[in-house]
N, C-alpha and C positions, 0 to 999 in steps of 0.2 A: 528509641532511635537506632541502636545497633541492629535490631531485627530489620528495620526499613533499609539500612545500608546493605545488609546481607542480601535482602531481596533484590535490591538494585544491582548488586554485583552479579547475582545469579541471572537476572534478566539480561544484563549486558553480555555475559558469557554465552547465554543461549542464543542471543541475537547474532553474535559472532559465529557461532556454530551453524546457524541457519544460513548465513551468508556463505560460509565455506561449503556447506552442503549444496547450496544453489549453484555456486560457481563450478563445483566438481561434477555436477549432474546435468547441466544445461546444454552441453556441447551438441547434442543431437537435435536441439530445438533452436539454437541461436546461430545465426549466420554472421558473416563479417560485414554485411551491409543490410540496409533496410529491405525487407522482402515481404512483409505482411504476416510472417509466422509469429505466433505468440509464444511466450515463455511460461511454462507451467511452474517455473521456479521464481517467478516474480514475487517479491517479498511484500512491498507496500510502501506507503508514504506516511510521513508524520513523525511523531516523537516515539521512538522505540522504548523509551524508559518511562512512558506515561502509565497511568492506571487503567486506561480504557482502550480496548481495541474494537473497531467496528468493521464488520464484513458486509460488503455489498454483493450484488449478484455477479456482474461482470463489468468490465470497462465499457463505457458508452462511447466507443470510437468506431467510426465507419471502417469496415474491413479493407477499404482501398486507401486509407490514410496510413501508408506504410511508414512514413517518418515519425508520426506520433506513436504508432505501435512499437517502433524500434526504440524510441526514447523511454516510453513509459513501461513497456513490458520487457523487451529483450535486454536492455541495458540496466535495468533496475538493480540487480545484485552487484554489478560493477560500480554503479553510482554509490551504493552504500559502502563498498570497499574503499572507494576514493574519498568518501566523506569521513570515514573512520580514520583513514590515514592522514587526514588534514589537508588533502588536495582541494577540497571544496570548503571554503571558509564562510562565504556570505550566506547567512541564513535566509535572506529574503531575495535571493537571486531568482529572477523570473525565467519562465520557460518560453522560448520562442520557436514554435514548430517550423517556421519558414526558413530557418538557418541552422547550420550545424555549429556555428561559432559560439553559441551560448549553451553552456553545459547545464543540464537539469540538476537541481538540488533536490534529493529525495525527501529531505526533511520538510521542505515547503516548495513543491514543484511549481505551484501557481500561487501568486500573491492574492489573486482575486478569483471569485467564482461567479458564474452567470446569475442573473436575477432569479432564476428558478432552478429546479432540479435537485439532485441528490446532495450536492455539497451544501446547498442552502439548508437542507434538512439536517445535515450533520452539524452545521454551524449552530443551528437552533438547539439541538440536543446538548452539545457541549457547553454552549452559553448558559443553558438552564442549570447545568451542574457547576459551572464556574461563572457566576454572574459578574464577577469583576474582570473577566477576560476582555481586555481592550481590543476594539476593532474599529476600523473605519468602514464606510459603506462597502459591503460585499468583500471585505478582507477575510481571507481564509485563516483566521487565527485558531480555529478549532484544531488545526494540525499541530499546534504547540502543546496541546493537552490531550492528544489522542493519537492512535495509530490506525490507519485504515488499510484494508486489503480486500480481495475479492474471492468469492467461492470458486468461480470459474475463471480460468486464464484466457478463455476466448474473448473476443470483443464483438460488440454488436450495438447498433443504434436502437434496435428493438429487442426486447428480452428474449434470450434463447431458452432459458428454463430447464432446470433439472439435468444439466449436463456438466458433470464434474469428472474430469479425466483422472485416471488412476494415479498419474504422477502428481497431479495437483492435490488429490486427496491424501496421498502419502506425505507430501510436503507440509500440508496444513496440520498434520499430526505431530509435527516437531514441537518440542517443549516451548520454544519461544512464543508460538501462537496460543498456547494453552495457559500461560502463566499470568496473564493480565488479571487483576482483581475483578474487572468488569468486562464482559463480552456482550456486544450488541450485534445481533443478526438483523441487519436492515435489508431483508430479502423477501419479505412477504411470504407467499406460498411457493417460492422458488424451489425449496427442498421439502420433501415429505418429513413428517415428525420422526420416523424411524431413521432417515438419513442423518438428521441432526443428532439424534441420540447416539448413533454409531460413530459419529465424527468425534 
């Protein structure tokens, strides 16, 4: 048990360092209002103290959906800072892209997922590891037992493929992203084997 506690403390400290690094380096990418620019220092969603991290290819957001890009990408490090400071308390707070009055919770940004798609696959993977994980129909409980991020910080409704910015690659080399006991690359052939090995 002491080893597990030490690992949890290290993981939390490295998570805090990742947030601090993101906040201190994102200024050239993040603007004061929604603009459609993406943030290579986007951290991710879910439980940062879990045993599993899953990487997708890129966010499946249309490039003209500036409000969703703003909330999911640009504001993500700020959301985690607010979450850790206790400003965001409700774990199941939902995300409403049509209004700025509802603040996104990075631990569980969406309570539910569409009937198909990536998040359904993530739910199936995590449910197979944690069969007792309670969920209602299409409830995204996989975020309670895993952390998710993306290889690419760009957004696209159709796969971009093999485009990893230097800033993103540097950020994903931070200790926080490498310390999970289990890493799942849900990326198909998005990256070549040598890119994965050098990551």
